[in-house]
C-alpha positions in Angstrom: 0.0 0.0 0.0 1.6 3.4 -1.1 1.4 6.2 1.2 -0.1 9.4 0.0 -0.4 11.2 3.4 3.2 11.1 4.8 6.6 10.4 3.7 8.7 8.4 6.2 12.6 8.5 6.0 14.5 6.3 6.3 12.8 3.0 5.4 14.4 1.3 8.2 15.7 2.3 11.7 19.6 1.6 12.1 20.3 1.6 15.9 24.0 1.3 17.0 24.3 -1.7 19.4 26.3 -0.8 22.5 26.4 -2.9 25.7 25.1 -1.0 28.7 24.4 2.1 26.7 21.4 3.5 25.4 21.5 4.2 21.7 19.1 6.4 19.5 18.1 7.0 16.0 15.8 9.2 14.3 13.0 9.3 11.6 11.5 12.1 9.6 7.8 12.4 8.9 6.7 14.9 6.1 3.1 15.8 5.4 2.8 15.6 1.5 -0.7 17.0 1.4 -2.5 20.3 1.8 -4.5 18.8 4.7 -4.0 18.4 8.4 -2.6 14.8 9.1 -2.6 13.1 12.6 0.1 10.3 13.0 0.9 7.9 15.7 4.0 5.4 15.9 3.9 2.0 17.6 6.4 -0.9 18.1 6.3 -4.7 18.4 8.4 -4.2 21.7 7.3 -1.3 23.7 9.5 -2.3 26.8 12.7 -2.2 24.7 12.2 1.2 22.9 10.9 4.7 23.9 9.7 7.0 21.3 9.6 10.8 21.5 6.9 12.4 19.6 5.0 9.2 19.3 1.9 11.0 18.2 1.1 14.3 16.8 -0.6 16.5 14.0 1.3 17.8 11.1 0.2 20.9 9.4 0.1 21.0 5.4 3.5 20.5 3.8 5.3 20.5 7.1 7.6 17.9 8.8 8.8 16.6 12.2 11.4 14.1 13.8 10.6 11.3 15.7 13.3 9.9 18.0 13.5 6.3 18.8 15.9 5.0 21.8 16.9 1.6 22.6 17.2 0.7 26.2 21.0 -0.2 27.1 21.3 -4.0 26.4 22.8 -6.2 29.1 24.7 -8.7 26.6 25.9 -9.0 23.0 23.6 -10.6 20.6 24.5 -13.6 19.0 23.9 -12.0 15.6 22.8 -8.6 14.6 19.6 -9.7 13.2 16.7 -8.2 14.9 13.0 -9.0 14.6 11.6 -5.8 16.1 9.4 -3.4 13.9 7.8 -0.1 14.1 4.6 1.0 12.5 3.7 4.6 11.6 0.0 5.1 11.1 -1.4 8.4 9.5 -5.0 9.7 9.0 -6.4 12.9 7.8 -7.6 15.3 10.7 -10.0 18.3 10.3 -8.7 21.5 9.1 -7.0 23.5 11.9 -6.7 20.7 14.2 -4.3 20.9 17.2 -3.0 18.2 19.7 -6.2 19.0 21.9 -8.2 17.5 18.9 -5.9 14.3 19.0 -7.6 11.2 20.0 -7.1 7.4 19.8 -10.5 7.2 18.0 -8.9 8.8 14.9 -7.1 5.7 14.2 -10.2 3.2 14.5 -11.1 1.9 11.0 -14.7 2.8 10.2 -16.3 3.4 6.9 -15.1 6.3 4.9 -12.0 6.8 6.9 -8.6 5.9 5.3 -5.7 5.0 7.7 -2.3 4.6 6.1 0.3 2.5 7.7 4.1 2.2 7.1 6.2 -0.4 8.4 10.0 -0.1 9.4 12.3 -2.7 10.5 15.1 -2.1 13.1 18.7 -3.0 12.0 21.5 -3.2 14.7 24.8 -1.7 13.4 28.2 -1.7 15.2 28.7 1.1 17.6 31.8 3.2 16.5 33.1 0.6 14.0 36.8 0.9 13.2 37.6 2.5 10.0 39.7 0.0 7.9 42.9 1.5 6.3 43.9 0.0 2.9 47.5 -1.2 2.8 48.2 1.0 -0.2 46.9 4.0 1.6 48.9 3.0 4.6 52.0 2.8 2.5 51.3 6.0 1.0 50.9 7.8 4.5 54.3 6.2 5.4 55.8 7.4 2.2 54.2 10.9 2.9 55.5 10.9 6.4 59.0 9.8 5.4 58.9 12.6 2.8 57.8 15.0 5.2 60.6 13.9 7.7 63.1 14.2 5.0 62.0 17.7 4.0 62.1 18.7 7.8 65.6 17.2 7.8 66.7 19.2 4.7 65.4 22.3 6.1 67.2 21.8 9.2 70.4 21.0 7.3 70.0 24.3 5.6 69.4 26.3 8.6 72.6 25.1 10.2 75.0 26.5 7.7 73.0 29.7 7.3 73.4 30.3 11.2 77.1 29.6 11.0 77.4 31.9 8.1 75.6 34.5 9.9 78.0 34.2 12.9 81.1 34.3 10.6 79.7 37.4 8.8 78.9 39.0 12.2 82.5 38.3 13.3 84.0 39.8 10.1 81.7 42.8 10.6 83.0 43.2 14.1 86.6 43.0 13.2 86.2 45.6 10.5 84.5 47.8 12.9 87.4 47.5 15.3 89.9 48.1 12.6 88.1 51.3 11.6 87.8 52.4 15.2 91.6 51.9 15.8 92.5 53.8 12.7 90.2 56.7 13.8 91.9 56.7 17.2 95.3 56.8 15.7 94.4 59.6 13.3 92.9 61.6 16.2 96.1 61.0 18.4 98.2 62.1 15.8 96.2 65.2 15.1 96.4 66.1 18.9 100.2 65.5 19.0 100.7 68.0 15.9 98.5 70.5 17.5 100.5 70.2 20.6 103.8 70.8 18.8 102.4 73.7 17.0 101.3 75.1 20.2 104.7 74.8 21.6 106.3 76.4 18.7 104.1 79.3 18.8 104.8 79.8 22.6 108.6 79.7 21.7 108.3 82.2 19.0 106.2 84.6 21.3 108.8 84.3 24.0 111.5 85.3 21.6 109.6 88.1 20.2 109.1 89.4 23.9 112.9 89.1 24.7 113.7 91.1 21.6 111.0 93.8 22.5 112.3 94.0 26.0 116.1 94.3 24.6 115.1 97.0 22.2 113.3 99.0 24.9 116.4 98.8 27.3 118.8 99.9 24.3 116.5 102.6 23.6 116.5 103.8 27.5 120.2 103.5 27.7 120.9 105.7 24.6 118.6 108.4 25.7 120.5 108.6 29.3 123.7 108.7 27.5 122.4 111.4 25.3 121.3 113.5 28.1 124.6 113.0 30.0 126.6 114.0 27.0 124.6 117.2 26.5 124.9 118.0 30.2 128.7 117.6 30.1 128.9 119.5 26.9 127.1 122.3 28.4 129.2 122.3 31.6 132.3 122.2 29.6 131.2 125.0 27.3 130.3 127.0 30.2 133.5 126.5 31.9 135.4 127.6 28.7 133.1 130.7 28.5 134.3 131.6 31.9 138.0 131.3 31.1 137.6 133.4 28.0 135.9 136.3 29.8 138.7 136.2 32.3 
């Protein structure tokens, strides 16, 4: 029987089987019509499963999710074959119906009422199954790891000489700078010595000029005194002669 009211997805419930742990799965119900549709979800083993949104009313072209939870099993199954099933029933409700209008009587088969049913079987799947890695992929990964390690080693080998070169270049730079500083110091020292010698020469020249000036002044003073004495003695002598002549 084909469903014209609801679309149920998926067509089977795959529940992970995990010992002493609850596991859940989900189904989606979609109203394919422009009418209000009431639905109800039932199971053949109600003690083993709990259903959230086990019933409801879907608006036109709307959807809802139904969660099915399996109680924690106490032991591993002999096989993963499960006989449990679920049944989704749907029926047209009155226009504008809400959950207040929902009643079990809607799913009683009477003349003129069409109740659609969709059955789903439960399938156990392994919880967190290990993902197999093909040997070729494993070999490729090992080759990639080896190549990445070789690239890292090459990068490290390249970095070592670059560091030593940087140290050598820095040492040469320091030596050159020291040489320049020593040359500049020697130049400054020689300049200071030359200036000091020039200053000494200038002082000596100045002292000689002062001595010459003093000698010149002393000679001039001696000449003037002698001239005065000569004039005085001449005048005395002339006066004496004049006295004798008058006598």
